[in-house]
C-alpha positions in Angstrom: 25.4 -9.7 6.6 24.5 -9.2 10.2 21.1 -7.8 11.3 21.1 -4.1 11.9 18.5 -1.8 13.6 17.1 0.9 11.4 18.3 4.2 12.7 15.7 6.0 14.8 13.1 3.2 14.2 13.0 0.8 17.2 11.4 -2.6 16.7 12.8 -3.1 13.2 15.8 -5.0 12.1 17.2 -5.2 8.6 19.4 -7.8 6.8 20.5 -7.1 3.2 20.3 -10.2 1.1 21.3 -8.7 -2.3 22.7 -5.2 -2.9 21.0 -2.7 -5.1 22.3 0.2 -7.1 22.3 4.0 -6.9 21.6 6.2 -3.9 18.9 5.7 -1.3 15.6 7.0 -2.7 14.4 10.5 -2.0 10.7 10.2 -1.2 8.7 13.4 -1.7 4.9 13.0 -1.1 3.4 11.0 -4.0 6.5 9.1 -4.9 5.4 5.7 -6.3 7.3 2.7 -4.9 6.9 -0.6 -6.7 8.2 -3.7 -5.0 7.8 -7.5 -4.5 7.4 -8.8 -1.0 7.0 -12.0 1.0 5.5 -12.0 4.5 6.7 -14.8 6.9 5.8 -15.7 10.4 8.7 -15.5 12.9 8.5 -19.2 13.6 10.9 -22.2 13.2 9.4 -23.0 9.8 9.4 -19.3 8.7 5.9 -19.9 7.4 5.0 -17.9 4.3 1.8 -15.9 4.7 1.9 -13.9 1.4 4.0 -13.7 -1.7 3.4 -11.0 -4.3 5.1 -13.1 -7.0 2.6 -15.8 -6.5 -0.2 -13.2 -6.8 1.2 -12.4 -10.2 1.8 -8.7 -9.7 4.2 -6.4 -7.7 2.8 -4.2 -4.9 2.9 -0.5 -5.0 2.4 2.3 -2.4 2.7 6.1 -2.6 4.9 7.9 -0.1 3.2 10.1 2.4 -0.3 8.9 1.4 -1.2 7.3 4.7 -0.5 3.6 3.8 -2.0 1.3 6.5 1.3 -0.4 7.1 3.3 2.8 7.8 6.5 0.9 8.5 6.6 -0.3 4.9 7.4 3.2 3.7 10.3 3.3 6.2 11.6 -0.1 5.1 11.5 0.7 1.4 13.1 4.1 2.0 16.1 2.3 3.4 16.6 0.4 0.2 18.3 1.0 -3.2 16.7 0.0 -6.5 17.2 -3.7 -7.1 18.1 -4.4 -3.4 16.6 -7.4 -1.7 16.4 -7.1 2.1 14.8 -9.0 5.0 13.1 -7.0 7.7 12.0 -8.2 11.1 9.3 -6.0 12.6 7.8 -6.3 16.1 4.1 -6.5 16.8 3.8 -2.8 17.3 4.4 -2.3 13.5 2.4 -5.3 12.2 -1.0 -5.0 13.9 -2.8 -3.8 10.8 -1.2 -6.4 8.5 -4.3 -8.6 8.3 -6.3 -5.8 6.8 -3.5 -4.9 4.2 -3.2 -8.6 3.3 -6.9 -9.1 2.9 -7.1 -6.1 0.5 -4.2 -7.3 -1.6 -5.6 -10.8 -1.8 -9.0 -9.6 -2.9 -7.5 -7.4 -5.6 -5.5 -10.3 -6.9 -8.7 -12.3 -7.1 -10.3 -9.4 -9.1 -12.7 -8.5 -6.2 -13.5 -5.3 -4.5 -10.9 -4.9 -1.6 -13.5 -3.0 0.4 -16.2 -5.6 0.0 -18.4 -5.9 3.1 -16.7 -3.1 5.0 -18.6 -0.3 6.7 -17.5 3.3 6.3 -15.2 3.3 9.3 -11.5 2.9 10.0 -9.7 -0.3 9.3 -9.4 -1.3 13.0 -13.1 -0.6 13.4 -13.9 -3.0 10.6 -11.9 -5.7 12.3 -13.9 -5.4 15.5 -17.2 -5.2 13.6 -16.7 -8.3 11.6 -14.2 -10.3 13.7 -12.9 -12.1 10.6 -11.0 -11.3 7.4 -12.3 -14.4 5.7 -8.8 -16.0 5.8 -8.0 -18.2 8.9 -4.3 -17.4 9.0 -5.0 -13.7 9.0 -7.7 -14.1 11.6 -5.1 -15.8 13.8 -2.8 -12.7 13.4 -5.7 -10.5 14.4 -6.2 -12.6 17.6 -2.5 -12.8 18.5 -0.5 -9.9 17.1 3.1 -10.9 16.6 6.3 -10.0 14.9 6.5 -10.6 11.2 9.3 -10.9 8.6 9.1 -9.1 5.3 11.4 -9.9 2.4 11.3 -7.1 0.0 12.8 -6.3 -3.4 12.6 -2.6 -4.5 11.8 -2.6 -8.2 11.1 1.0 -9.1 10.9 4.5 -7.6 8.6 6.8 -9.6 8.8 10.6 -9.7 5.5 12.0 -8.4 5.2 14.1 -11.6 5.9 11.2 -14.0 2.3 9.8 -13.9 -1.2 11.1 -13.8 -2.3 11.3 -10.2 -5.9 10.8 -9.1 -7.6 13.1 -6.6 -6.9 11.0 -3.5 -3.2 11.5 -4.2 -3.3 15.3 -4.4 -2.8 17.9 -1.7 -5.7 20.3 -1.1 -4.3 23.1 -3.2 -3.7 20.7 -6.1 -7.3 19.5 -6.0 -8.6 23.1 -6.2 -6.4 23.8 -9.2 -7.7 20.7 -11.0 -11.4 21.6 -10.5 -11.8 23.9 -13.5 -9.7 21.6 -15.7 -11.8 18.6 -14.9 -15.0 20.7 -15.4 -13.9 21.7 -18.9 -12.9 18.1 -19.8 -16.2 16.8 -18.6 -18.2 19.4 -20.5 -16.2 18.5 -23.7 -17.0 14.8 -23.3 -20.7 15.6 -22.9 -20.7 17.7 -26.0 -19.2 14.8 -27.9 -21.9 12.5 -26.5 -19.3 10.6 -24.5 -21.5 10.3 -21.5 -20.0 7.0 -20.2 -16.4 8.4 -20.4 -17.5 11.7 -18.7 -19.2 9.8 -15.8 -16.3 7.4 -15.5 -13.8 10.3 -15.2 -15.9 11.9 -12.5 -16.1 8.8 -10.5 -12.4 7.9 -10.8 -11.2 11.4 -9.9 -13.8 12.0 -7.2 -13.4 8.9 -5.1 -11.8 9.2 -1.6 -8.5 7.5 -0.9 -10.0 4.4 0.6 -11.9 3.5 -2.5 -9.1 4.2 -5.0 -6.4 2.3 -3.2 -7.1 -0.9 -1.3 -4.1 -0.5 0.9 -4.2 3.2 1.8 -5.7 4.1 5.1 -9.5 4.1 5.3 -11.0 7.6 5.4 -13.0 7.1 8.6 
């Protein structure tokens, strides 16, 4: 199938490699998108930079939750479940890919994806440290360039089908959860479940950057 430009999204071309099923997904805020991806350089060898299958786990993002690679939400929103597609994205859309890739790689290694970062924005961290720790990603930082993403959309989750942490909630939702969490915490303390109570507080109280390695940093 010939390349096609995504409607109203300049700098992106799409080629469908395998058709999916069902309608295009509806993506209200908080929709969970689960997918496999490969990232390739736009060179003669089509050098593979990342492959989620080799990492042993699919990737996931949440619609409308300020993912660093904003264009990925657009790409996945143009796909049907089970579809495999190749996207060419110009350098305007790929400048933050080294940060996203570093976070995913550290998670796959069982490490903290924010290890060594200051409390600042992702671009600020790049300038502060001048290195991701991965030579091929450092090269992309020095010379931003178009990238090719091959994606397979595996699952689209209803925002209400899973328990959402505080960083995924809108302001009104967070306020509504405060008394519920307060009661749950008190109940755990009364049962001498101090570790569980503390863990719940930490997990639900973290900002987005700490809960999700690939959401936009809070600074």
